N, C-alpha and C positions, 0 to 999 in steps of 0.2 A: 450838351445840346447847344449849338451856336445860336446866337440871337441876331439873324441877319435882318439888315435894314431893308434889303430887297427880298421879295418873294423868291423862292428856289424852285426852279423847273427841272424836272428830271427826264432825260431821255433814255430809252432801253432800246438800243439799235445797233446796226453794223457800222464799222469803220471804213471809210473809203480814203486811201492814202492820197488821192489826187483831190479830196475835199469837195467833190461835186454833189455827193449824197451822204445821207448818214448822219452820225453824230456831229460832225462839223458844222453844216448848215443849220442843224437844229440848234446848236449852241448859239451860233450867229443870230438866229431869230430870236432865240430867249432874250439875249442881250439887247437886241434892238427894242425890245418891248420892256427894257427895264428890269429883267429877271436876272438873278444869279443862276448860273447853270451847273447841273450834275449830269454825269453820263456813265451808263453801264454797257459795255460793249458785248454784243452777242457773237459777233463774228468779225474776223480781220479779212476783209476783201482785198483782192488783187486786181486793180482796175485802173483806167484813166478815162478820159473824155470819150474815147473811141472804143474801148475793148474791155470786156470783163474776162480776166484770165483764171479767176477761180477764187477760193475762199478757205480760211481755216476756221471752222466754226467752234465756238467756245463750249465747254461741257456746262452742265447744269451746276456743278460744284463751283466753277470758276465765276459764273454769273451770280450766284447765291453770295460768293464772298464780297464781290463788288457791292451788290445791293445792301447787303448788310453793314458794310463799312460805311456807305452813304448815309444810312438810315441813323447809324449809330451817332452821327455827329451833325445831322442836319434835319431841319423841319421841311418836308417837302409840301409845296403848294399845289402842284400840278405835276402830271405825268403823261408822257406820249410814249407809245411803242412804235417801233419801225420793223426792221427786219428781224424775223423770229424764225430762224432757219429750219430748226429740228423740233421734233415732239418733245424731247426732253427740255429744251429751252422754253417751249410754250408752257408746258407743265410748271415750270419754275417761276414763270411770270405770273401765272394764275394763282399759285400758292402765295407769291409775295403780295400780289394785290388783295387776295381774301384775308391774309394773316396780319399784315402790318398796318392796316387802317388808314392807308393813303388815299387821296382823292381818287375817284374814278377816273381811268385813264383815257386819253384820245388815242384810239387804235387806228393806226395806218396799215391796212393789210397788204403790205408788199407781196407781189407774185414774181415779177420779173425786173430786172435791171433795164435801163433805157436801151441797151445794147441787144436785150433780148435773153440773157441769161437768168435761168430760173433761180429765185432767191429762197425758196421754201419747198419742202418736200410735201407730199401729199398727205401724210398722216399729221404733220404740223398744221398744215391748212385746215384740216377736219378739226383739229383741236381748238384751233384759234376761233373758229366759227361756233362751235358747240360750247366751249367753256371761257373764252376771253370775251368775246364779242358782247355777251350779256352783262359782263362786269363793266364795260367801257361807258363813259359819258357819251361818247359819239365814235362811231367807226366812219372812215373817210375813204371808201374805195373810189378809183377812178372808173371809167366806163368799162374796160376790160375785166377789172376786178369785180365790178358789181354785176356783171354779165356772168361771170363764173360762179359767184355766189348764188344768183338768183336762177340760172339757167335760161334767162329770156335775153333776147336782143333789145338793145337800147339805141335809139336813133334821134330821139328827140325830148322835150321836157316833159311830156306827157308820159313817156315810157321811162323816164328817170322817176316821176313820181310813183308810178306803179311799182318799180323796183324798190325804191326806198321803203315803201309800205310793206312789201314782201319781207325784205330784211328785218323790219320791226317785228313782224309776225314770227320771225325766226328767232327772236330774243333781243334784237338791238333795241337800246333805249332811244337812241337817236341815230340818223344816218345823213351823211352829206356826201352826195354823189359829185364828183369833180367832172365837169363837162368837156375838159380840154380836148379830149380825143374826138369829140364831135365837130372841131373846128369852129370858125365863126358861124353864128346862127342869125337869121334875118331879125331885125328888130321888131317888137310888137307893134310899135306906133308906125303908121304909113304918114310920112311927112315928104314935103318936096323942098330942099333935096332930101333923099332918104338918109336915115341914119346908118352908120358904119355897122358891119357884122358885129355880133356880140358874143362874148364867152359867158356861158351860163353854168352855175352850179345850184344844186337843189339840196336844201336842208329840210328834213323831216324830223321834228323834235316832239315826240310823243304824239304825233298827229297833227302838229302845226307845221304847215308846210309853208317855207319861204324860198322864193326863187331869187337868186342873185344874179345881176346882169351887169356886165362891164364891156368896154370896147375891146373887141378882139385885137390882140397885139401879133400881127404878122411877123413872121421870121423863123430863124432855125430852131427857137426853143432854148431851153436851159435845163440842164440836169438837176434833179433834186427839188423841183418845184413841188411836188407832194409832200417831201420831207419839210420844206419850210412852211408850207401852208399848215400842216399839222402841228408842228412845233409852235407857230404862231398862234392858233388856236389855243393850244395848251397854255402858252404865255398870258394870253388875255383872260383865261379862266384863273390862272394863278394870281392875276391882278384884281380878281373880284368881279369880272364882268361877266354878263349872261352869255350863254352859248351863242345865240343870234348875233349879238354885239361882237363877240370874239371872232366868229366866222367873218363878218363884215370887215373888221380891221385887218384880219389875216389876208384876205383878199385884196385888198388895197395894197397891203405890204408887198404880197407876191407880185402883183402887177407892177409896182414901182421897181422891183427887181427885174422882171422881164423887159422892162422899158430901158432900164440902164444897160442891161445885156445886149439889147438890140443896138444901142449907141455904140457900145464898144465893139460891136461885130463878132 
């Protein structure tokens, strides 16, 4: 077992050869927060910034060997999951979490790529919600994913709060609903001149609700923001921070990434 100076964060996710999403930005987020990175690949995807062409999903056996080799030589301080495309992959991840005594993972329940390609089949999605979500430290759906999980429409912070509560009743320990799909929301304060529109995320951690608000960054957006956010949360947890503090730091990190992306055009 190696004695790493830095905590090691593990991502279990898909590989994007264009590095926009998946394990590559996860690793970048880990290192930005001072963590060493480990990665187990669930699927080799074929995509670029514009199009998702397809994927070669890994078998449970291949994923198992990756995870066992990582665990044999490394002490894992935190874990995040991303693309878990098949039921056999989800079962293998659930087994790994239950049997290896690793920290409870940050679960990013990916449904589709930015270009609209389905990343998970129906059986895998059902298993993720039933078996993996209750094992997670936090689950981090965006608005469409939270709507799919709960079956309810979400158009504002009050409905985000209701959906997060619903997901905790389904077994989640904590829920972070990412509000980017709502666009810029009006600021709560009435000032002259008015504050600019805000991006909102809502965290329900065992019933303690926190609403995070930041200035909305207008622009074409950036692929893999959800990957970066969940990885940054996992990195904060690896560094011994509480969940609320980790989410706040992760949001600042992603906002900085978005601002830099906008400057680069």
